[in-house]
N, C-alpha and C positions, 0 to 999 in steps of 0.2 A: 504494500500500500504506500502511495506517495505521501510526502509530508503534508501536501495540500489536502489530500483525502483524509489523513489522520486528523488534521485540524478541523476540517468540516465535520467529521464524526464527533469530535470533542464538543464542538459548538452545538450540534444537533442534540447531543445528550443533555446539555444544559438548557437549551432554548426550545427544544421541540423539533420535530421532523419537517415542518412546513418551512420552505425557503421564503425569505422576504421578497416582496415585489420590488423594493427599492433599497438602495444603500446610500447613506449620507455621511460624508466626512465633515465634521463640524470644525470650524475655525474660530478665531477670536470673536466673541460677541454672540455666538450661537450655542454655547454650552447648555444653556437653560432648556433647549429643545429636547435633550435626552430625558429630562424630568417629565416631559409630557407623554412619553411612551409608556404604555401599560404592558410591561413585560419583564424580562430578565436582564440584569446587568452583570456582565462578566468582566472582571478586571483584566487588563492586558497581562499582568503578572501570571495569570492562570492560562494564558494562551502562548504556547511556545512559538518564538520567532516574531511576536508582535512587538513593535517599538514602544518605548515609554514616551510620555508627553514631553515635547521639546520646549514648551512654553509654560511659564509659571501661570497657574490658575486653570490650566486645562486638566480635565479629568480623564485619565487613561483607562477607558473602559469601552466595551462593546455592549450596546443595549439593543435587544431584539424583542419586538412585540408589536402591538397595534398603535398606530398614530392616525387619528381621524378615520378609523375603519380600514386602514391599509397596513399590511404587515411590512415592517421596515427593520433595517439594521442601521443603527446610528453609531458611528465611530467617533468617540470623543478624543480630545487631546491630539487632534490632527496635526501632524507635521506635513506640510505640502512642499511642492517643488521650490518655493522661494526660500526655504530654510536649508541650511547645509545638510546634505545627505537626505533630503526630504523625498526625492523621487523614488529611491529604492524602498524607503520605509512605507511610502504610500502604496507602492505596488504590492508589498508584502501583505497588506491588509486584504487585498482582493484575490490573492491566490487560492483561498479556500472557496471563493464565491461560486465558480462553476461546478466543482465537485459536490457542492451542496444542492445544486439544481437551480440557483438563482440566475437571472438573465439581465436584469436592469441595473 
Protein backbone atom coordinates (compact mmCIF):
# COMPACT_ATOMS: atom_id res chain seq x y z
CA UNK A 1 0.00 0.00 0.00
CA UNK A 2 1.36 3.45 -0.91
CA UNK A 3 1.94 6.14 1.72
CA UNK A 4 -0.93 8.13 0.18
CA UNK A 5 -3.28 5.14 0.46
CA UNK A 6 -2.16 4.55 4.06
CA UNK A 7 -2.81 8.20 4.91
CA UNK A 8 -6.22 8.06 3.23
CA UNK A 9 -7.08 4.94 5.25
CA UNK A 10 -5.99 6.61 8.49
CA UNK A 11 -8.14 9.66 7.76
CA UNK A 12 -11.15 7.50 6.76
CA UNK A 13 -10.81 5.60 10.05
CA UNK A 14 -11.09 8.88 11.98
CA UNK A 15 -13.50 10.84 9.78
CA UNK A 16 -15.66 8.23 8.07
CA UNK A 17 -15.67 6.58 4.67
CA UNK A 18 -17.44 9.31 2.72
CA UNK A 19 -15.00 11.45 0.74
CA UNK A 20 -15.44 15.22 0.93
CA UNK A 21 -16.84 17.07 -2.07
CA UNK A 22 -14.45 19.99 -1.56
CA UNK A 23 -11.15 20.69 0.11
CA UNK A 24 -10.20 24.11 1.45
CA UNK A 25 -6.74 25.25 2.52
CA UNK A 26 -7.21 28.11 4.95
CA UNK A 27 -4.85 31.03 5.06
CA UNK A 28 -4.57 34.01 7.34
CA UNK A 29 -7.92 35.41 8.39
CA UNK A 30 -9.92 32.29 7.51
CA UNK A 31 -9.09 30.02 10.44
CA UNK A 32 -12.49 30.62 12.01
CA UNK A 33 -14.11 28.74 9.10
CA UNK A 34 -12.96 25.37 10.46
CA UNK A 35 -15.01 26.02 13.62
CA UNK A 36 -18.13 26.13 11.42
CA UNK A 37 -17.62 22.55 10.22
CA UNK A 38 -19.68 19.92 12.02
CA UNK A 39 -17.25 17.04 12.04
CA UNK A 40 -13.94 15.65 13.20
CA UNK A 41 -10.70 17.59 13.76
CA UNK A 42 -7.46 15.66 13.26
CA UNK A 43 -4.23 17.36 14.38
CA UNK A 44 -1.46 17.28 11.78
CA UNK A 45 0.74 15.63 14.42
CA UNK A 46 -1.50 12.56 14.00
CA UNK A 47 -1.03 12.52 10.21
CA UNK A 48 2.36 11.22 9.01
CA UNK A 49 4.00 13.59 6.53
CA UNK A 50 1.71 16.54 7.15
CA UNK A 51 3.51 19.85 7.71
CA UNK A 52 3.10 21.94 10.81
CA UNK A 53 1.71 25.44 10.75
CA UNK A 54 4.24 27.88 9.39
CA UNK A 55 2.51 30.99 10.64
CA UNK A 56 1.83 31.98 14.23
CA UNK A 57 -1.86 31.71 15.04
CA UNK A 58 -2.66 29.06 12.43
CA UNK A 59 -4.14 25.83 13.78
CA UNK A 60 -2.44 22.79 12.23
CA UNK A 61 -5.38 20.42 11.84
CA UNK A 62 -7.56 18.79 9.23
CA UNK A 63 -11.29 19.19 9.88
CA UNK A 64 -13.67 16.93 7.97
CA UNK A 65 -17.43 17.16 8.10
CA UNK A 66 -20.45 19.12 6.99
CA UNK A 67 -20.39 22.83 6.13
CA UNK A 68 -23.71 24.24 4.99
CA UNK A 69 -24.84 20.74 3.98
CA UNK A 70 -21.71 19.91 1.96
CA UNK A 71 -19.02 17.45 3.07
CA UNK A 72 -15.69 19.28 3.18
CA UNK A 73 -12.10 18.83 4.27
CA UNK A 74 -10.67 22.00 5.77
CA UNK A 75 -6.90 22.25 6.11
CA UNK A 76 -5.88 24.73 8.78
CA UNK A 77 -2.46 26.24 9.23
CA UNK A 78 -1.91 26.41 5.51
CA UNK A 79 1.54 27.13 4.21
CA UNK A 80 1.16 28.08 0.59
CA UNK A 81 3.59 28.76 -2.23
CA UNK A 82 4.42 32.28 -1.10
CA UNK A 83 6.06 30.81 2.02
CA UNK A 84 9.52 29.18 1.91
CA UNK A 85 9.05 25.50 1.10
CA UNK A 86 5.31 26.02 0.82
CA UNK A 87 4.77 24.37 -2.54
CA UNK A 88 5.91 20.91 -1.45
CA UNK A 89 4.03 21.16 1.82
CA UNK A 90 0.85 22.15 0.02
CA UNK A 91 1.17 19.20 -2.37
CA UNK A 92 1.70 16.87 0.59
CA UNK A 93 -1.76 17.66 1.88
CA UNK A 94 -3.43 16.59 -1.37
CA UNK A 95 -1.62 13.29 -1.92
CA UNK A 96 -4.20 11.34 0.05
CA UNK A 97 -7.09 13.02 -1.78
CA UNK A 98 -7.48 10.71 -4.79
CA UNK A 99 -6.91 7.44 -2.87
CA UNK A 100 -9.77 8.57 -0.62
CA UNK A 101 -12.01 9.00 -3.64
CA UNK A 102 -12.31 12.79 -3.59
CA UNK A 103 -12.20 14.72 -6.87
CA UNK A 104 -12.60 18.46 -6.16
